VMD Tcl script that builds the backbone (N, CA, C; Angstrom):
set m [mol new atoms 549]
animate dup $m
set s [atomselect $m all]
$s set {name element resname resid chain x y z} {
  {N N ASP 1 A 6.287 17.627 7.203}
  {CA C ASP 1 A 6.106 16.193 7.256}
  {C C ASP 1 A 5.982 15.764 8.581}
  {N N HIS 2 A 6.553 16.315 9.629}
  {CA C HIS 2 A 6.046 15.580 10.682}
  {C C HIS 2 A 4.705 15.889 11.329}
  {N N ALA 3 A 4.423 16.993 11.281}
  {CA C ALA 3 A 2.965 17.624 11.741}
  {C C ALA 3 A 2.064 16.938 10.929}
  {N N ALA 4 A 2.150 16.621 9.659}
  {CA C ALA 4 A 1.357 15.815 8.979}
  {C C ALA 4 A 1.055 14.453 9.271}
  {N N ALA 5 A 2.389 13.822 9.427}
  {CA C ALA 5 A 2.271 12.345 10.210}
  {C C ALA 5 A 1.579 12.179 11.255}
  {N N VAL 6 A 1.936 13.120 12.255}
  {CA C VAL 6 A 1.194 13.012 13.336}
  {C C VAL 6 A -0.486 13.210 13.263}
  {N N LEU 7 A -0.591 14.417 12.633}
  {CA C LEU 7 A -2.127 14.811 12.746}
  {C C LEU 7 A -2.761 13.657 11.993}
  {N N ALA 8 A -2.290 13.150 11.013}
  {CA C ALA 8 A -2.766 11.790 9.864}
  {C C ALA 8 A -3.120 10.817 10.898}
  {N N THR 9 A -1.975 10.363 11.780}
  {CA C THR 9 A -1.955 9.176 12.656}
  {C C THR 9 A -3.004 9.381 13.649}
  {N N VAL 10 A -3.213 10.364 14.268}
  {CA C VAL 10 A -4.261 10.602 15.222}
  {C C VAL 10 A -5.576 10.495 14.958}
  {N N VAL 11 A -5.622 10.948 13.637}
  {CA C VAL 11 A -7.103 10.793 13.117}
  {C C VAL 11 A -7.579 9.670 12.521}
  {N N PHE 12 A -6.595 8.590 11.637}
  {CA C PHE 12 A -6.484 7.409 11.371}
  {C C PHE 12 A -6.853 6.285 12.446}
  {N N VAL 13 A -6.020 6.449 13.296}
  {CA C VAL 13 A -6.016 5.862 14.579}
  {C C VAL 13 A -7.561 5.565 15.052}
  {N N THR 14 A -8.119 6.990 15.354}
  {CA C THR 14 A -9.594 7.046 16.158}
  {C C THR 14 A -10.033 6.549 14.953}
  {N N LEU 15 A -10.225 6.624 13.897}
  {CA C LEU 15 A -11.037 6.203 12.670}
  {C C LEU 15 A -10.965 4.781 12.821}
  {N N GLY 16 A -9.601 4.285 12.863}
  {CA C GLY 16 A -9.521 2.615 12.600}
  {C C GLY 16 A -10.306 2.032 13.942}
  {N N LEU 17 A -10.120 2.844 14.674}
  {CA C LEU 17 A -10.900 1.908 16.409}
  {C C LEU 17 A -12.307 2.428 16.401}
  {N N ALA 18 A -12.618 3.340 15.377}
  {CA C ALA 18 A -14.006 3.570 15.704}
  {C C ALA 18 A -15.218 2.436 15.592}
  {N N ARG 19 A -14.899 1.680 14.798}
  {CA C ARG 19 A -15.748 0.298 14.441}
  {C C ARG 19 A -15.637 -1.020 15.340}
  {N N GLU 20 A -16.197 -1.905 15.801}
  {CA C GLU 20 A -15.637 -3.099 16.348}
  {C C GLU 20 A -15.262 -4.190 15.306}
  {N N VAL 21 A -16.018 -4.080 14.013}
  {CA C VAL 21 A -15.949 -5.146 13.350}
  {C C VAL 21 A -15.444 -4.420 11.977}
  {N N VAL 22 A -14.382 -5.114 11.092}
  {CA C VAL 22 A -14.317 -4.633 9.897}
  {C C VAL 22 A -15.252 -4.873 8.800}
  {N N GLY 23 A -15.884 -4.165 8.034}
  {CA C GLY 23 A -16.865 -4.717 7.492}
  {C C GLY 23 A -16.584 -4.549 5.856}
  {N N SER 24 A -15.243 -4.839 5.342}
  {CA C SER 24 A -15.542 -5.190 4.027}
  {C C SER 24 A -14.939 -6.520 3.018}
  {N N VAL 25 A -15.834 -6.827 2.338}
  {CA C VAL 25 A -15.617 -8.039 1.900}
  {C C VAL 25 A -14.316 -8.562 1.261}
  {N N GLU 26 A -13.821 -7.709 0.450}
  {CA C GLU 26 A -12.480 -7.627 -0.027}
  {C C GLU 26 A -11.366 -7.661 0.893}
  {N N PHE 27 A -11.928 -7.168 2.482}
  {CA C PHE 27 A -10.791 -7.418 3.827}
  {C C PHE 27 A -10.755 -8.747 4.114}
  {N N THR 28 A -12.238 -9.228 3.971}
  {CA C THR 28 A -12.373 -10.640 4.509}
  {C C THR 28 A -11.707 -11.491 3.577}
  {N N TRP 29 A -11.676 -11.394 2.404}
  {CA C TRP 29 A -11.134 -12.376 1.691}
  {C C TRP 29 A -9.814 -12.719 1.638}
  {N N VAL 30 A -9.155 -11.343 1.567}
  {CA C VAL 30 A -7.694 -11.091 2.056}
  {C C VAL 30 A -7.275 -11.895 3.203}
  {N N ALA 31 A -8.210 -11.475 4.407}
  {CA C ALA 31 A -7.790 -12.042 5.640}
  {C C ALA 31 A -7.895 -13.689 5.816}
  {N N VAL 32 A -8.659 -14.232 5.104}
  {CA C VAL 32 A -8.879 -15.741 4.859}
  {C C VAL 32 A -7.668 -16.184 4.532}
  {N N SER 33 A -7.375 -15.623 3.292}
  {CA C SER 33 A -6.189 -16.090 2.480}
  {C C SER 33 A -5.122 -15.808 3.339}
  {N N ALA 34 A -4.473 -15.260 3.954}
  {CA C ALA 34 A -3.265 -14.461 5.082}
  {C C ALA 34 A -3.842 -15.649 6.039}
  {N N GLN 35 A -4.878 -16.496 6.350}
  {CA C GLN 35 A -4.669 -17.270 7.677}
  {C C GLN 35 A -4.387 -18.648 6.953}
  {N N LEU 36 A -4.597 -18.799 5.708}
  {CA C LEU 36 A -4.229 -20.029 5.219}
  {C C LEU 36 A -2.580 -20.193 5.234}
  {N N GLY 37 A -1.846 -19.099 5.640}
  {CA C GLY 37 A -0.475 -19.419 5.421}
  {C C GLY 37 A 0.067 -18.386 4.251}
  {N N LEU 38 A 1.540 -18.555 4.135}
  {CA C LEU 38 A 2.305 -18.302 3.066}
  {C C LEU 38 A 2.024 -19.056 1.585}
  {N N GLY 39 A 1.949 -18.493 0.584}
  {CA C GLY 39 A 1.718 -19.478 -0.363}
  {C C GLY 39 A 0.553 -19.143 -1.227}
  {N N ARG 40 A 0.483 -19.481 -2.444}
  {CA C ARG 40 A -1.038 -19.166 -3.478}
  {C C ARG 40 A -1.382 -20.236 -3.710}
  {N N THR 41 A -1.520 -21.361 -3.094}
  {CA C THR 41 A -2.142 -22.338 -3.244}
  {C C THR 41 A -3.708 -22.453 -3.287}
  {N N ALA 42 A -4.408 -21.572 -2.443}
  {CA C ALA 42 A -5.745 -21.226 -2.481}
  {C C ALA 42 A -5.676 -19.437 -2.082}
  {N N GLY 43 A -6.771 -18.672 -2.434}
  {CA C GLY 43 A -6.845 -17.539 -1.606}
  {C C GLY 43 A -6.409 -16.256 -2.726}
  {N N ASP 44 A -5.877 -15.285 -2.382}
  {CA C ASP 44 A -5.976 -14.281 -3.119}
  {C C ASP 44 A -4.405 -14.293 -3.828}
  {N N PRO 45 A -4.373 -14.039 -5.206}
  {CA C PRO 45 A -2.954 -13.984 -5.955}
  {C C PRO 45 A -2.162 -13.275 -6.019}
  {N N SER 46 A -2.382 -11.892 -4.943}
  {CA C SER 46 A -1.545 -10.774 -4.831}
  {C C SER 46 A -0.679 -10.925 -3.387}
  {N N LEU 47 A 0.007 -9.719 -3.308}
  {CA C LEU 47 A 1.043 -9.715 -2.216}
  {C C LEU 47 A 0.576 -9.804 -0.613}
  {N N LEU 48 A -0.775 -9.180 -0.766}
  {CA C LEU 48 A -1.587 -8.901 0.457}
  {C C LEU 48 A -1.632 -9.661 1.263}
  {N N PRO 49 A -1.908 -11.085 0.922}
  {CA C PRO 49 A -1.998 -12.090 2.079}
  {C C PRO 49 A -0.658 -12.190 2.752}
  {N N ASP 50 A 0.429 -12.159 2.115}
  {CA C ASP 50 A 1.606 -12.548 2.883}
  {C C ASP 50 A 1.911 -11.228 3.687}
  {N N ILE 51 A 1.592 -9.913 3.381}
  {CA C ILE 51 A 1.652 -8.736 4.410}
  {C C ILE 51 A 0.907 -9.183 5.334}
  {N N PHE 52 A -0.722 -9.222 5.260}
  {CA C PHE 52 A -1.313 -9.666 6.457}
  {C C PHE 52 A -1.108 -10.879 7.470}
  {N N TRP 53 A -0.397 -11.915 6.740}
  {CA C TRP 53 A 0.071 -13.129 7.500}
  {C C TRP 53 A 1.221 -12.689 8.484}
  {N N CYS 54 A 2.060 -11.374 7.897}
  {CA C CYS 54 A 3.140 -11.113 8.669}
  {C C CYS 54 A 2.911 -10.244 9.839}
  {N N LEU 55 A 1.859 -9.439 9.433}
  {CA C LEU 55 A 1.069 -8.533 10.527}
  {C C LEU 55 A 0.109 -9.530 11.385}
  {N N HIS 56 A -0.231 -10.409 10.910}
  {CA C HIS 56 A -1.125 -11.406 12.066}
  {C C HIS 56 A -0.389 -12.042 12.988}
  {N N TRP 57 A 0.927 -12.340 12.112}
  {CA C TRP 57 A 1.890 -12.982 13.053}
  {C C TRP 57 A 2.552 -11.999 14.304}
  {N N LEU 58 A 2.573 -10.926 13.676}
  {CA C LEU 58 A 3.129 -9.973 14.827}
  {C C LEU 58 A 2.304 -9.500 15.805}
  {N N MET 59 A 1.171 -9.139 15.317}
  {CA C MET 59 A 0.035 -8.687 16.224}
  {C C MET 59 A -0.899 -9.851 16.855}
  {N N GLY 60 A -1.151 -10.877 16.477}
  {CA C GLY 60 A -1.685 -11.892 16.958}
  {C C GLY 60 A -3.192 -11.953 16.313}
  {N N ASP 61 A -3.749 -11.014 15.793}
  {CA C ASP 61 A -5.402 -11.012 15.465}
  {C C ASP 61 A -5.298 -10.394 13.940}
  {N N VAL 62 A -6.141 -11.248 13.159}
  {CA C VAL 62 A -6.184 -10.601 11.671}
  {C C VAL 62 A -6.871 -9.550 11.658}
  {N N MET 63 A -7.968 -9.305 12.449}
  {CA C MET 63 A -8.724 -7.956 12.370}
  {C C MET 63 A -7.576 -6.873 12.943}
  {N N TRP 64 A -7.028 -7.001 13.891}
  {CA C TRP 64 A -6.200 -5.692 14.398}
  {C C TRP 64 A -5.068 -5.410 13.058}
  {N N ALA 65 A -4.542 -6.457 12.493}
  {CA C ALA 65 A -3.514 -6.651 11.410}
  {C C ALA 65 A -4.110 -5.695 10.374}
  {N N GLY 66 A -5.409 -6.057 10.091}
  {CA C GLY 66 A -6.101 -5.133 8.817}
  {C C GLY 66 A -6.360 -3.660 9.192}
  {N N ARG 67 A -6.769 -3.677 10.648}
  {CA C ARG 67 A -6.663 -1.863 10.933}
  {C C ARG 67 A -5.274 -1.070 10.867}
  {N N ALA 68 A -4.166 -2.152 11.299}
  {CA C ALA 68 A -3.049 -1.691 11.321}
  {C C ALA 68 A -2.632 -1.088 10.049}
  {N N LEU 69 A -3.051 -2.073 9.139}
  {CA C LEU 69 A -2.439 -2.061 7.697}
  {C C LEU 69 A -3.028 -0.775 7.100}
  {N N GLY 70 A -4.575 -0.514 7.412}
  {CA C GLY 70 A -5.364 0.688 7.020}
  {C C GLY 70 A -4.771 1.953 7.450}
  {N N VAL 71 A -4.499 2.003 8.766}
  {CA C VAL 71 A -3.974 3.296 9.212}
  {C C VAL 71 A -2.444 3.431 8.779}
  {N N LEU 72 A -1.733 2.568 8.674}
  {CA C LEU 72 A -0.451 2.826 7.840}
  {C C LEU 72 A -0.550 3.139 6.900}
  {N N SER 73 A -1.091 2.814 5.803}
  {CA C SER 73 A -1.257 3.129 4.632}
  {C C SER 73 A -1.900 4.552 4.522}
  {N N GLY 74 A -2.890 4.979 5.096}
  {CA C GLY 74 A -3.306 6.074 5.186}
  {C C GLY 74 A -2.233 7.125 5.736}
  {N N VAL 75 A -1.852 6.907 6.451}
  {CA C VAL 75 A -0.928 7.872 7.047}
  {C C VAL 75 A 0.359 8.089 5.968}
  {N N SER 76 A 0.729 7.005 5.647}
  {CA C SER 76 A 1.766 7.043 4.283}
  {C C SER 76 A 1.382 8.026 3.099}
  {N N ILE 77 A 0.104 7.625 2.819}
  {CA C ILE 77 A -0.465 8.598 1.596}
  {C C ILE 77 A -0.569 10.094 2.000}
  {N N VAL 78 A -0.899 10.312 3.346}
  {CA C VAL 78 A -1.034 11.841 3.653}
  {C C VAL 78 A 0.695 12.168 3.852}
  {N N VAL 79 A 1.552 11.613 4.171}
  {CA C VAL 79 A 2.892 12.157 4.202}
  {C C VAL 79 A 3.499 11.954 3.092}
  {N N PHE 80 A 3.373 10.906 2.114}
  {CA C PHE 80 A 3.735 11.095 0.782}
  {C C PHE 80 A 3.309 12.197 -0.036}
  {N N CYS 81 A 2.176 12.512 0.121}
  {CA C CYS 81 A 1.671 13.948 -0.416}
  {C C CYS 81 A 2.079 15.099 -0.076}
  {N N THR 82 A 2.123 15.230 1.310}
  {CA C THR 82 A 3.245 16.141 1.618}
  {C C THR 82 A 4.184 16.238 1.316}
  {N N ARG 83 A 5.018 15.343 1.120}
  {CA C ARG 83 A 6.632 15.514 0.512}
  {C C ARG 83 A 6.432 15.744 -0.983}
  {N N LEU 84 A 5.475 15.550 -1.545}
  {CA C LEU 84 A 5.357 15.962 -3.001}
  {C C LEU 84 A 4.902 17.079 -3.494}
  {N N PHE 85 A 3.652 17.595 -2.672}
  {CA C PHE 85 A 3.098 18.698 -2.811}
  {C C PHE 85 A 2.893 19.910 -2.062}
  {N N GLY 86 A 3.216 19.558 -0.986}
  {CA C GLY 86 A 3.197 20.548 0.181}
  {C C GLY 86 A 2.283 20.105 1.396}
  {N N PRO 87 A 2.220 21.128 2.387}
  {CA C PRO 87 A 1.157 20.631 3.623}
  {C C PRO 87 A -0.176 20.662 3.365}
  {N N TRP 88 A -0.596 21.260 2.256}
  {CA C TRP 88 A -1.963 21.576 1.913}
  {C C TRP 88 A -2.603 20.586 1.352}
  {N N ALA 89 A -1.719 19.917 0.363}
  {CA C ALA 89 A -2.068 18.714 -0.065}
  {C C ALA 89 A -2.129 17.330 0.429}
  {N N GLY 90 A -1.346 17.525 1.640}
  {CA C GLY 90 A -1.496 16.468 2.882}
  {C C GLY 90 A -2.881 16.616 3.473}
  {N N LEU 91 A -3.323 17.709 3.890}
  {CA C LEU 91 A -4.597 17.681 4.416}
  {C C LEU 91 A -5.570 17.535 3.418}
  {N N TRP 92 A -5.416 17.776 2.288}
  {CA C TRP 92 A -6.608 17.470 1.210}
  {C C TRP 92 A -6.523 16.070 0.929}
  {N N ALA 93 A -5.377 15.098 1.079}
  {CA C ALA 93 A -5.427 13.936 0.917}
  {C C ALA 93 A -6.103 13.236 1.959}
  {N N MET 94 A -5.757 13.861 3.139}
  {CA C MET 94 A -6.438 13.036 4.305}
  {C C MET 94 A -8.133 13.344 4.776}
  {N N ALA 95 A -8.538 14.358 4.180}
  {CA C ALA 95 A -9.941 14.641 3.918}
  {C C ALA 95 A -10.741 13.879 2.853}
  {N N GLN 96 A -9.945 13.078 2.085}
  {CA C GLN 96 A -10.657 12.594 1.005}
  {C C GLN 96 A -11.792 11.422 1.659}
  {N N ILE 97 A -12.988 11.165 1.076}
  {CA C ILE 97 A -13.968 10.323 1.455}
  {C C ILE 97 A -13.298 8.842 1.267}
  {N N SER 98 A -12.589 8.418 0.277}
  {CA C SER 98 A -12.407 7.500 -0.295}
  {C C SER 98 A -10.966 6.584 0.827}
  {N N ILE 99 A -10.233 7.552 1.290}
  {CA C ILE 99 A -9.183 7.378 2.276}
  {C C ILE 99 A -9.810 6.863 3.157}
  {N N LEU 100 A -10.587 7.856 4.015}
  {CA C LEU 100 A -11.219 7.696 5.140}
  {C C LEU 100 A -12.098 6.542 5.427}
  {N N THR 101 A -12.798 6.282 4.446}
  {CA C THR 101 A -13.707 4.883 4.052}
  {C C THR 101 A -12.867 3.788 4.130}
  {N N GLY 102 A -11.467 3.967 3.558}
  {CA C GLY 102 A -10.752 2.767 3.217}
  {C C GLY 102 A -9.968 2.539 4.483}
  {N N VAL 103 A -9.542 3.538 5.455}
  {CA C VAL 103 A -9.202 3.127 6.605}
  {C C VAL 103 A -10.262 2.798 7.523}
  {N N LEU 104 A -11.522 3.228 7.485}
  {CA C LEU 104 A -12.535 2.539 8.508}
  {C C LEU 104 A -12.922 1.230 8.268}
  {N N LEU 105 A -12.648 0.796 6.470}
  {CA C LEU 105 A -13.078 -0.647 6.372}
  {C C LEU 105 A -11.770 -1.472 6.034}
  {N N ALA 106 A -10.872 -1.046 6.679}
  {CA C ALA 106 A -9.573 -1.666 6.121}
  {C C ALA 106 A -9.782 -2.373 4.654}
  {N N ASP 107 A -9.920 -1.394 3.656}
  {CA C ASP 107 A -9.669 -1.674 2.478}
  {C C ASP 107 A -8.390 -2.054 2.041}
  {N N PRO 108 A -8.179 -3.202 0.968}
  {CA C PRO 108 A -7.029 -3.764 0.472}
  {C C PRO 108 A -6.261 -3.087 -0.363}
  {N N THR 109 A -7.319 -2.197 -1.007}
  {CA C THR 109 A -6.581 -1.432 -2.109}
  {C C THR 109 A -5.682 -0.182 -1.490}
  {N N LEU 110 A -5.907 0.165 -0.445}
  {CA C LEU 110 A -5.155 1.282 -0.062}
  {C C LEU 110 A -3.586 0.882 0.323}
  {N N PRO 111 A -3.108 0.017 0.770}
  {CA C PRO 111 A -1.634 -0.244 0.525}
  {C C PRO 111 A -0.911 -0.216 -0.725}
  {N N ALA 112 A -1.742 -0.665 -1.893}
  {CA C ALA 112 A -1.018 -0.276 -3.205}
  {C C ALA 112 A -1.087 1.087 -3.468}
  {N N LEU 113 A -2.202 1.762 -2.923}
  {CA C LEU 113 A -2.126 3.444 -3.330}
  {C C LEU 113 A -0.973 3.684 -2.277}
  {N N ALA 114 A -0.565 3.447 -1.217}
  {CA C ALA 114 A 0.473 3.954 -0.597}
  {C C ALA 114 A 1.634 3.822 -1.275}
  {N N LEU 115 A 1.738 2.587 -1.612}
  {CA C LEU 115 A 3.066 2.076 -2.285}
  {C C LEU 115 A 3.437 2.988 -3.784}
  {N N LEU 116 A 2.492 3.255 -4.369}
  {CA C LEU 116 A 2.442 3.870 -5.535}
  {C C LEU 116 A 2.741 5.444 -5.058}
  {N N MET 117 A 2.330 6.050 -3.786}
  {CA C MET 117 A 2.590 7.225 -3.754}
  {C C MET 117 A 4.074 7.420 -3.075}
  {N N ALA 118 A 4.505 6.114 -2.682}
  {CA C ALA 118 A 5.862 6.250 -1.961}
  {C C ALA 118 A 6.758 6.410 -3.488}
  {N N THR 119 A 6.321 5.676 -4.481}
  {CA C THR 119 A 6.999 5.497 -5.761}
  {C C THR 119 A 7.161 6.675 -6.401}
  {N N LEU 120 A 6.262 7.577 -6.291}
  {CA C LEU 120 A 6.279 8.956 -6.873}
  {C C LEU 120 A 7.139 9.823 -6.159}
  {N N SER 121 A 6.851 10.135 -4.561}
  {CA C SER 121 A 8.015 10.608 -4.057}
  {C C SER 121 A 9.252 10.238 -4.045}
  {N N PHE 122 A 9.988 8.888 -3.836}
  {CA C PHE 122 A 11.168 8.496 -3.777}
  {C C PHE 122 A 11.788 8.609 -5.373}
  {N N GLY 123 A 10.922 8.656 -6.191}
  {CA C GLY 123 A 11.549 8.680 -8.030}
  {C C GLY 123 A 11.593 10.309 -7.883}
  {N N ARG 124 A 10.867 11.129 -7.509}
  {CA C ARG 124 A 10.789 12.425 -7.581}
  {C C ARG 124 A 12.464 13.009 -6.648}
  {N N ARG 125 A 12.512 12.275 -5.835}
  {CA C ARG 125 A 13.892 12.578 -4.955}
  {C C ARG 125 A 15.085 12.014 -5.446}
  {N N GLY 126 A 15.057 11.231 -6.165}
  {CA C GLY 126 A 16.324 10.638 -6.819}
  {C C GLY 126 A 16.558 9.165 -6.286}
  {N N GLN 127 A 15.716 8.525 -5.533}
  {CA C GLN 127 A 16.311 7.578 -4.582}
  {C C GLN 127 A 15.662 6.387 -5.463}
  {N N SER 128 A 16.229 5.967 -6.485}
  {CA C SER 128 A 15.811 5.020 -7.432}
  {C C SER 128 A 15.604 3.734 -7.022}
  {N N THR 129 A 16.429 2.992 -6.097}
  {CA C THR 129 A 16.103 2.024 -5.653}
  {C C THR 129 A 14.916 1.727 -4.678}
  {N N LEU 130 A 14.566 2.847 -3.967}
  {CA C LEU 130 A 13.519 2.562 -3.072}
  {C C LEU 130 A 12.342 2.689 -3.998}
  {N N ALA 131 A 12.298 3.436 -4.976}
  {CA C ALA 131 A 11.303 3.823 -5.978}
  {C C ALA 131 A 10.867 2.454 -6.765}
  {N N GLY 132 A 11.761 1.961 -6.895}
  {CA C GLY 132 A 11.654 0.464 -7.872}
  {C C GLY 132 A 11.096 -0.618 -6.790}
  {N N VAL 133 A 11.581 -0.598 -5.938}
  {CA C VAL 133 A 10.834 -1.639 -4.797}
  {C C VAL 133 A 9.545 -1.472 -4.577}
  {N N CYS 134 A 9.349 -0.125 -3.976}
  {CA C CYS 134 A 7.854 0.362 -3.816}
  {C C CYS 134 A 6.864 0.173 -5.071}
  {N N ALA 135 A 7.601 0.363 -6.197}
  {CA C ALA 135 A 6.803 0.029 -7.446}
  {C C ALA 135 A 6.455 -1.379 -7.732}
  {N N ALA 136 A 7.370 -2.214 -7.531}
  {CA C ALA 136 A 7.404 -3.629 -7.436}
  {C C ALA 136 A 6.585 -4.196 -6.424}
  {N N MET 137 A 6.501 -3.567 -5.336}
  {CA C MET 137 A 5.542 -4.213 -4.440}
  {C C MET 137 A 4.012 -3.513 -4.625}
  {N N ALA 138 A 3.739 -2.286 -5.284}
  {CA C ALA 138 A 2.776 -1.798 -5.335}
  {C C ALA 138 A 1.782 -2.796 -6.697}
  {N N VAL 139 A 2.834 -3.005 -7.782}
  {CA C VAL 139 A 2.217 -3.795 -8.769}
  {C C VAL 139 A 1.630 -5.169 -8.190}
  {N N GLY 140 A 2.572 -5.819 -7.097}
  {CA C GLY 140 A 2.346 -6.942 -6.478}
  {C C GLY 140 A 1.168 -6.998 -5.545}
  {N N CYS 141 A 0.925 -5.749 -4.944}
  {CA C CYS 141 A -0.373 -5.442 -4.172}
  {C C CYS 141 A -1.399 -5.436 -5.089}
  {N N GLY 142 A -1.834 -4.943 -6.199}
  {CA C GLY 142 A -2.750 -5.097 -7.153}
  {C C GLY 142 A -1.929 -4.660 -8.326}
  {N N SER 143 A -2.508 -5.670 -9.320}
  {CA C SER 143 A -1.654 -5.045 -10.849}
  {C C SER 143 A -2.711 -4.132 -11.453}
  {N N TRP 144 A -3.529 -3.917 -11.010}
  {CA C TRP 144 A -4.380 -2.625 -11.511}
  {C C TRP 144 A -3.533 -1.405 -11.295}
  {N N THR 145 A -2.110 -1.248 -10.661}
  {CA C THR 145 A -1.365 0.125 -10.331}
  {C C THR 145 A -0.808 0.303 -11.527}
  {N N TRP 146 A -0.348 -0.680 -12.854}
  {CA C TRP 146 A 0.581 -0.459 -13.387}
  {C C TRP 146 A 0.620 0.783 -14.231}
  {N N PRO 147 A -0.617 1.182 -14.596}
  {CA C PRO 147 A -0.358 2.658 -15.607}
  {C C PRO 147 A -0.001 3.982 -14.715}
  {N N PRO 148 A -0.448 3.687 -13.437}
  {CA C PRO 148 A 0.162 4.839 -12.620}
  {C C PRO 148 A 1.408 4.516 -12.448}
  {N N VAL 149 A 2.031 3.328 -12.077}
  {CA C VAL 149 A 3.490 3.186 -11.759}
  {C C VAL 149 A 4.310 3.602 -12.855}
  {N N LEU 150 A 3.622 3.188 -14.281}
  {CA C LEU 150 A 4.576 3.467 -15.406}
  {C C LEU 150 A 4.822 4.981 -15.377}
  {N N TYR 151 A 3.632 6.182 -14.996}
  {CA C TYR 151 A 3.737 7.278 -14.984}
  {C C TYR 151 A 4.825 7.857 -13.768}
  {N N ALA 152 A 4.837 7.051 -12.738}
  {CA C ALA 152 A 5.676 7.590 -11.650}
  {C C ALA 152 A 7.427 7.221 -12.315}
  {N N ILE 153 A 7.555 5.991 -13.063}
  {CA C ILE 153 A 8.926 6.133 -13.554}
  {C C ILE 153 A 9.024 6.843 -14.472}
  {N N TRP 154 A 8.124 7.432 -15.466}
  {CA C TRP 154 A 8.125 8.536 -16.537}
  {C C TRP 154 A 9.085 9.505 -15.779}
  {N N ILE 155 A 8.146 9.930 -14.795}
  {CA C ILE 155 A 8.686 11.437 -14.053}
  {C C ILE 155 A 9.515 11.157 -13.045}
  {N N ALA 156 A 10.407 10.053 -12.870}
  {CA C ALA 156 A 11.468 9.764 -11.796}
  {C C ALA 156 A 12.619 10.553 -12.450}
  {N N ARG 157 A 13.556 10.745 -11.748}
  {CA C ARG 157 A 14.790 11.570 -12.055}
  {C C ARG 157 A 15.817 10.420 -12.761}
  {N N HIS 158 A 16.028 9.020 -12.286}
  {CA C HIS 158 A 16.952 8.046 -12.873}
  {C C HIS 158 A 15.758 7.048 -13.496}
  {N N ARG 159 A 15.138 7.245 -14.261}
  {CA C ARG 159 A 13.982 6.445 -14.577}
  {C C ARG 159 A 14.638 5.033 -15.099}
  {N N TRP 160 A 15.733 4.770 -15.596}
  {CA C TRP 160 A 16.171 3.735 -15.932}
  {C C TRP 160 A 16.649 2.680 -14.933}
  {N N ARG 161 A 17.025 3.449 -13.766}
  {CA C ARG 161 A 17.284 2.683 -12.595}
  {C C ARG 161 A 16.196 1.969 -11.937}
  {N N VAL 162 A 15.098 3.058 -12.101}
  {CA C VAL 162 A 14.003 2.784 -11.250}
  {C C VAL 162 A 13.518 1.355 -11.804}
  {N N LEU 163 A 13.362 1.497 -13.420}
  {CA C LEU 163 A 12.859 0.679 -14.366}
  {C C LEU 163 A 13.575 -0.936 -14.204}
  {N N LEU 164 A 15.017 -0.676 -13.810}
  {CA C LEU 164 A 15.748 -1.989 -13.813}
  {C C LEU 164 A 15.176 -2.532 -12.620}
  {N N VAL 165 A 15.269 -1.659 -11.325}
  {CA C VAL 165 A 14.862 -2.735 -10.022}
  {C C VAL 165 A 13.216 -3.130 -10.149}
  {N N LEU 166 A 12.681 -2.021 -10.590}
  {CA C LEU 166 A 10.876 -2.652 -10.881}
  {C C LEU 166 A 10.911 -3.888 -11.777}
  {N N THR 167 A 11.681 -4.276 -12.734}
  {CA C THR 167 A 11.838 -5.158 -13.551}
  {C C THR 167 A 12.307 -6.657 -12.781}
  {N N VAL 168 A 13.231 -6.411 -11.924}
  {CA C VAL 168 A 14.119 -7.480 -11.171}
  {C C VAL 168 A 13.055 -8.027 -10.042}
  {N N GLY 169 A 12.426 -6.904 -9.464}
  {CA C GLY 169 A 11.344 -7.232 -8.349}
  {C C GLY 169 A 9.942 -7.831 -8.911}
  {N N ILE 170 A 9.563 -7.600 -10.320}
  {CA C ILE 170 A 8.295 -8.049 -11.139}
  {C C ILE 170 A 8.712 -9.669 -11.308}
  {N N VAL 171 A 9.795 -9.770 -11.973}
  {CA C VAL 171 A 10.303 -11.404 -12.133}
  {C C VAL 171 A 10.511 -11.960 -10.798}
  {N N LEU 172 A 10.830 -11.251 -9.740}
  {CA C LEU 172 A 10.839 -12.419 -8.492}
  {C C LEU 172 A 9.578 -12.601 -8.329}
  {N N LEU 173 A 8.546 -11.594 -8.061}
  {CA C LEU 173 A 6.986 -11.539 -7.368}
  {C C LEU 173 A 6.306 -12.826 -8.544}
  {N N PHE 174 A 6.756 -12.667 -9.732}
  {CA C PHE 174 A 6.022 -13.769 -10.892}
  {C C PHE 174 A 6.310 -15.011 -10.519}
  {N N PHE 175 A 7.571 -14.972 -10.151}
  {CA C PHE 175 A 8.059 -16.677 -9.854}
  {C C PHE 175 A 7.654 -16.949 -8.581}
  {N N GLN 176 A 7.308 -16.109 -7.792}
  {CA C GLN 176 A 6.615 -16.407 -6.635}
  {C C GLN 176 A 5.211 -17.068 -6.650}
  {N N GLY 177 A 4.500 -16.513 -7.845}
  {CA C GLY 177 A 3.167 -16.955 -7.898}
  {C C GLY 177 A 2.261 -15.801 -7.628}
  {N N VAL 178 A 2.842 -14.549 -7.291}
  {CA C VAL 178 A 2.037 -13.230 -7.145}
  {C C VAL 178 A 1.425 -12.853 -8.805}
  {N N GLN 179 A 0.293 -12.519 -8.792}
  {CA C GLN 179 A -0.298 -12.229 -9.940}
  {C C GLN 179 A -0.002 -10.522 -10.320}
  {N N VAL 180 A 0.981 -10.315 -11.774}
  {CA C VAL 180 A 1.571 -9.024 -11.967}
  {C C VAL 180 A 0.980 -8.719 -12.899}
  {N N VAL 181 A 0.506 -9.587 -13.568}
  {CA C VAL 181 A -0.117 -8.955 -14.977}
  {C C VAL 181 A -1.956 -8.913 -14.638}
  {N N PRO 182 A -2.350 -7.675 -14.927}
  {CA C PRO 182 A -3.956 -7.530 -14.794}
  {C C PRO 182 A -4.647 -8.738 -15.666}
  {N N GLU 183 A -5.727 -8.831 -15.125}
  {CA C GLU 183 A -6.719 -9.875 -15.905}
  {C C GLU 183 A -7.359 -8.891 -16.987}
}
mol reanalyze $m
mol bondsrecalc $m
mol representation Tube
mol addrep $m
């Protein structure tokens, strides 16, 4: 796990710093929504603008926050793939064009995928509370993750606990104005 994390961090940080400008239209939309502040009166109805706003407040620049979120998401995907399936799966995940491009362009779908992989990993290891929280955040980052999240709950060790935590998280996110139902 540690070797995969170090290797992925080196590769993704190098890749994340390779361009001066983040060139994704989706990232620009989420970044503009994040600069509006917390809440969903205007902008993206997902959880991503709030995450970007927190990183923007921490780092000072929204472009660096997007790069950091892309790198952290890529490293998380590689680490959780390594934990689930072994070191070769982590290397395979790191070599995927979609993940490399997602880190390069700060793709806003990458955090949802990283949280989905965390749900799978925590659910298989019996950590139901963490699996439920990660599942709720994955759905909050992108409501398109419902089918894989339901599969992750199905293969979890304590699926009823994960489902309970997910339900509480989804209800809280729904009342905060996050879009948790796919269009």
